[in-house]
C-alpha distance (Angstrom), angle and dihedral (degrees) to the residues before:
residue distance angle dihedral
M1 . . .
N2 3.81 . .
E3 3.78 136.5 .
L4 3.84 98.2 -97.3
T5 3.80 133.5 94.1
F6 3.79 114.7 -163.5
P7 3.81 121.7 -153.1
E8 3.77 119.0 -110.0
G9 3.81 130.5 -133.3
K10 3.80 98.0 35.8
R11 3.81 122.7 146.1
L12 3.81 92.6 -138.8
D13 3.78 130.2 39.3
F14 3.80 97.9 -157.8
V15 3.79 136.9 17.1
A16 3.80 126.2 -178.8
V17 3.80 128.0 -162.5
G18 3.80 127.6 -160.7
R19 3.76 142.8 36.7
L20 3.77 123.8 38.3
C21 3.78 114.2 175.7
I22 3.78 145.7 137.1
D23 3.83 124.6 -91.1
L24 3.80 115.1 -153.8
N25 3.79 104.3 -166.5
A26 3.79 119.5 -162.6
N27 3.78 114.3 -109.1
E28 3.82 93.1 -163.9
I29 3.77 98.9 68.5
N30 3.81 125.3 -172.5
R31 3.81 92.0 41.4
P32 3.82 135.7 88.2
M33 3.81 120.3 -95.3
E34 3.82 89.9 -111.9
E35 3.81 87.2 69.4
T36 3.84 97.1 37.8
M37 3.79 114.0 105.9
T38 3.82 106.1 173.4
F39 3.79 135.0 43.8
T40 3.80 135.3 -176.2
K41 3.80 118.9 -129.8
Y42 3.82 121.7 -128.0
V43 3.77 136.3 162.4
G44 3.81 108.4 -98.7
G45 3.76 145.6 174.6
S46 3.80 122.4 109.6
P47 3.83 98.2 -105.7
A48 3.85 90.0 45.3
N49 3.80 91.1 51.5
I50 3.81 92.0 48.5
C51 3.79 91.7 48.1
I52 3.82 91.0 49.7
G53 3.81 88.6 48.3
M54 3.79 91.7 52.1
S55 3.79 91.2 48.6
R56 3.81 91.9 50.4
L57 3.81 88.4 51.3
G58 3.77 89.6 59.2
W59 3.83 104.6 -96.3
K60 3.82 126.0 134.1
T61 3.77 104.2 -114.6
G62 3.79 142.5 -176.7
F63 3.81 137.5 -177.4
I64 3.82 135.6 -139.4
G65 3.78 111.1 -158.3
K66 3.78 149.8 98.4
V67 3.79 133.3 -103.6
A68 3.79 133.6 -168.7
D69 3.75 121.2 -96.9
D70 3.80 92.6 -113.9
Q71 3.77 143.6 84.9
M72 3.80 92.8 -76.2
G73 3.79 92.4 51.0
R74 3.79 91.2 51.0
F75 3.80 90.1 47.6
I76 3.81 90.8 54.7
T77 3.78 95.0 47.9
S78 3.80 92.1 46.5
Y79 3.82 91.8 49.2
L80 3.81 92.4 51.3
E81 3.78 90.7 49.5
R82 3.80 92.6 49.0
N83 3.82 86.9 54.4
G84 3.77 92.1 55.2
I85 3.82 96.7 -104.1
D86 3.80 119.6 147.1
T87 3.83 105.7 -121.0
S88 3.80 97.3 179.0
N89 3.82 88.2 116.5
V90 3.80 96.6 43.2
V91 3.82 101.0 108.3
T92 3.79 126.8 -157.1
D93 3.82 115.0 -129.5
K94 3.81 117.5 -126.2
T95 3.83 99.3 -174.0
G96 3.79 98.6 82.2
A97 3.81 95.3 -99.2
V98 3.79 116.6 155.1
T99 3.80 136.7 -134.7
G100 3.78 115.4 -94.1
L101 3.80 114.3 -115.6
A102 3.79 128.7 -152.3
F103 3.81 116.6 -166.9
T104 3.79 110.9 -164.8
E105 3.78 125.7 -149.4
I106 3.81 117.4 -156.1
K107 3.81 108.1 -170.0
S108 3.79 92.5 157.7
P109 3.79 137.9 -23.0
T110 3.80 89.4 -85.0
D111 3.83 99.8 33.0
C112 3.79 108.6 67.5
S113 3.79 130.2 141.8
I114 3.79 139.9 177.3
L115 3.79 128.3 -134.5
M116 3.81 107.4 -156.6
Y117 3.79 130.9 -159.7
R118 3.83 106.3 -164.9
D119 3.81 104.7 149.3
N120 3.81 111.1 132.8
A121 3.82 90.6 -5.6
A122 3.80 114.3 -174.6
D123 3.81 95.3 -137.9
L124 3.80 90.8 63.7
K125 3.83 90.2 55.6
L126 3.83 94.7 70.3
E127 3.81 108.3 132.8
T128 3.80 128.4 -147.3
T129 3.83 88.7 -120.6
E130 3.82 88.5 59.0
V131 3.83 96.3 56.7
Q132 3.80 108.0 97.1
E133 3.78 113.0 -142.4
T134 3.79 89.1 -153.7
M135 3.82 91.3 62.9
A136 3.81 91.6 56.2
A137 3.81 90.9 40.9
D138 3.79 90.6 54.1
A139 3.84 94.6 54.2
K140 3.77 131.1 93.6
V141 3.83 88.8 -164.3
L142 3.78 130.9 25.6
L143 3.83 118.3 -165.2
V144 3.79 121.1 -163.9
S145 3.78 125.6 -170.0
G146 3.79 124.8 -142.1
T147 3.80 93.8 -131.1
A148 3.80 90.4 66.8
L149 3.82 88.9 63.1
A150 3.80 92.8 60.8
K151 3.81 99.4 92.9
S152 3.75 143.4 11.3
P153 3.00 135.4 -73.0
S154 3.84 90.3 25.7
R155 3.81 90.1 52.7
E156 3.79 93.4 59.4
A157 3.82 91.2 42.4
V158 3.81 90.2 56.9
F159 3.81 92.9 50.7
L160 3.80 89.6 49.2
A161 3.79 90.3 51.4
L162 3.80 88.8 50.2
D163 3.79 90.8 52.5
Y164 3.83 91.5 48.5
A165 3.79 90.7 49.8
R166 3.83 93.5 49.9
K167 3.82 90.3 47.0
H168 3.79 91.0 55.5
G169 3.83 97.7 41.8
A170 3.79 101.6 -108.0
V171 3.78 122.0 156.0
I172 3.81 106.5 -114.9
V173 3.80 122.7 -144.5
F174 3.84 123.5 -167.5
D175 3.80 116.1 -156.7
L176 3.80 102.6 -167.7
D177 3.84 94.6 -150.4
Y178 3.84 94.8 172.7
R179 3.80 114.1 -163.6
P180 3.82 107.5 176.9
Y181 3.83 95.4 -162.6
T182 3.82 89.5 65.6
W183 3.81 94.4 57.4
T184 3.79 134.7 73.6
S185 3.81 93.6 -137.1
P186 3.82 141.6 -14.9
Q187 3.80 88.8 -112.2
E188 3.82 91.9 58.1
T189 3.78 89.2 48.1
A190 3.80 93.2 51.6
I191 3.81 93.2 51.5
Y192 3.79 95.3 52.5
Y193 3.77 95.8 38.7
N194 3.79 90.8 54.6
L195 3.80 92.2 48.0
A196 3.81 90.8 52.2
A197 3.81 95.0 43.3
E198 3.79 90.8 56.8
K199 3.81 88.3 66.1
C200 3.84 98.0 48.4
D201 3.77 134.1 95.2
V202 3.83 97.2 -159.1
I203 3.83 123.9 32.2
I204 3.78 120.5 -169.1
G205 3.82 124.9 -175.5
T206 3.76 147.9 123.5
R207 3.78 123.7 -88.6
E208 3.82 88.4 -108.5
E209 3.80 91.7 53.6
F210 3.78 92.0 51.5
D211 3.80 89.5 47.7
M212 3.80 88.9 55.6
M213 3.82 90.2 52.7
E214 3.81 91.8 50.0
Q215 3.79 97.9 51.2
F216 3.83 92.0 114.1
E217 3.78 93.8 48.8
S218 3.79 130.1 90.6
H219 3.79 100.2 -160.0
E220 3.81 122.1 112.7
K221 3.81 112.7 -72.9
S222 3.78 99.1 -126.5
D223 3.77 133.3 128.2
A224 3.80 92.2 -116.2
A225 3.82 93.2 50.2
T226 3.81 91.6 46.0
S227 3.78 93.6 52.8
A228 3.82 94.0 43.5
K229 3.81 90.8 61.2
W230 3.79 93.2 60.4
F231 3.78 94.4 48.2
D232 3.81 86.3 67.8
Y233 3.79 86.4 65.8
R234 3.80 126.7 37.0
A235 3.81 102.6 -57.8
K236 3.78 120.9 121.1
I237 3.82 98.8 172.7
V238 3.81 128.8 28.9
V239 3.80 118.2 -172.9
I240 3.80 118.8 -163.2
K241 3.80 115.6 -168.5
H242 3.79 124.5 -151.5
G243 3.81 101.3 -175.1
K244 3.80 114.6 -125.2
D245 3.83 88.6 1.3
G246 3.80 90.2 68.3
S247 3.78 130.0 -126.7
I248 3.79 141.9 -77.1
A249 3.79 124.4 -140.4
Y250 3.81 118.3 -157.2
T251 3.78 124.6 -162.7
R252 3.77 133.7 -157.1
D253 3.83 92.2 -109.3
G254 3.83 89.5 65.6
G255 3.78 96.0 -99.6
S256 3.82 125.9 139.0
H257 3.80 122.7 -157.6
T258 3.77 137.9 -165.3
A259 3.80 130.2 175.9
S260 3.77 144.5 -162.8
V261 3.79 120.2 -68.9
F262 3.78 126.2 -147.9
P263 3.81 135.0 -139.9
A264 3.80 119.8 -108.4
Q265 3.77 137.7 -170.2
V266 3.79 89.7 -130.5
I267 3.81 117.9 -145.7
K268 3.81 97.4 163.5
T269 3.79 137.0 -7.5
F270 3.80 102.5 -134.8
G271 3.77 118.3 94.0
A272 3.80 93.6 39.7
G273 3.79 94.6 105.3
D274 3.80 94.2 47.4
S275 3.79 94.3 49.6
Y276 3.80 90.9 44.0
A277 3.81 90.0 54.0
A278 3.80 92.6 50.5
G279 3.80 93.1 49.4
F280 3.81 93.2 44.0
L281 3.84 92.9 50.1
H282 3.81 89.9 45.4
G283 3.76 88.4 59.1
L284 3.78 95.4 45.6
M285 3.80 91.2 50.0
N286 3.80 89.6 51.9
G287 3.80 89.6 54.7
W288 3.81 94.2 -111.8
S289 3.80 124.3 153.7
I290 3.79 118.8 -90.4
E291 3.82 90.5 -108.7
K292 3.78 95.0 51.2
S293 3.81 91.2 46.6
M294 3.81 91.0 50.3
E295 3.81 90.3 48.6
Y296 3.78 90.9 52.4
G297 3.80 90.3 49.3
S298 3.79 90.1 51.1
A299 3.79 90.7 52.3
C300 3.81 91.1 50.8
A301 3.80 89.8 50.4
S302 3.80 93.0 51.0
I303 3.81 90.8 51.8
V304 3.81 93.7 50.3
I305 3.83 98.1 45.8
S306 3.82 87.0 51.7
S307 3.82 88.5 60.6
H308 3.81 134.1 71.2
S309 3.80 94.9 -125.3
C310 3.79 135.3 48.4
S311 3.83 105.9 -153.8
D312 3.80 95.7 33.5
A313 3.80 91.6 48.4
M314 3.82 96.6 53.1
P315 3.82 101.2 125.7
T316 3.77 132.8 -129.6
A317 3.79 120.1 -122.5
E318 3.80 89.0 -105.8
Q319 3.82 90.9 55.1
V320 3.80 92.6 48.8
D321 3.80 93.7 46.8
R322 3.80 90.2 49.9
F323 3.80 92.2 47.1
I324 3.83 92.2 51.1
A325 3.82 91.6 47.4
E326 3.80 92.0 49.8
C327 3.79 92.6 48.4
R328 3.79 91.7 50.7
S329 3.77 92.7 47.3
Q330 3.80 88.2 54.5
G331 3.82 94.4 42.3
G332 3.80 89.0 -114.4
S333 3.83 101.4 138.3
G334 3.75 130.5 70.7
N335 3.77 144.6 121.9
């Protein structure tokens, strides 16, 4: 079992709020972007990827966000709908804002980078008046992404969604998703990340993201110290990711948890965190142990980084179960 209790009788299992954008992944891999000529278009944005992942794993999902009034915005909304995601609170911008673009460079399996175009991005134009309380009220879980806190009015819209979710008893998950190019300064980021994290039941981020949040603090920079801070607030589970070295999940009762990792034929590194989050939350919502949930998240991550896309590669439960079984039969999993 895990530390969470999910509300019953909700129309939706999972709702995400935040960034909706377009990923343009390089087709000519193992070369720099200067020499790359063609890209394949996918729906992107960390909360979008996680929501797609949850839908593929069989959960009833919805999204709170904003898209541009253009071909890209319509592509995003249509894609979410085709994946069974409730888009009744995906609003279309009318101010002339554009869809954020992320061009990915795949020089090697371990040398990947992203070139972002985020000026006047529609997803950061979400207004408080456009957040439907009913969407948050209908959800067992609400996930918020740190990127959505970067600018007003999206920042205020996220905090309103958090308040709605708490009012109606949802479990709240904070995916730190720090993108420095979206923010004015690291100090601004730390302030708003800490304010949001105080309201959340599950916090998931990399060691570097937690370091950014703790820049004003003098306590020891360790995983145990980091997690302990949040247990003084609302948090019940804090997950700190260390890339290829795996992750550690801490719980309010003082426990720390690790899990098996799985081999992968790595094509690119991005998407791992999003797929991990979907698999991990899938396990928690099924009432699994922390370790089993982490293992499932690791399997999801291995599948996605072995694929060219992020959103399109989010696996179904059947695919994950088959992948884990195959790895075990070949002796391919272990701590």
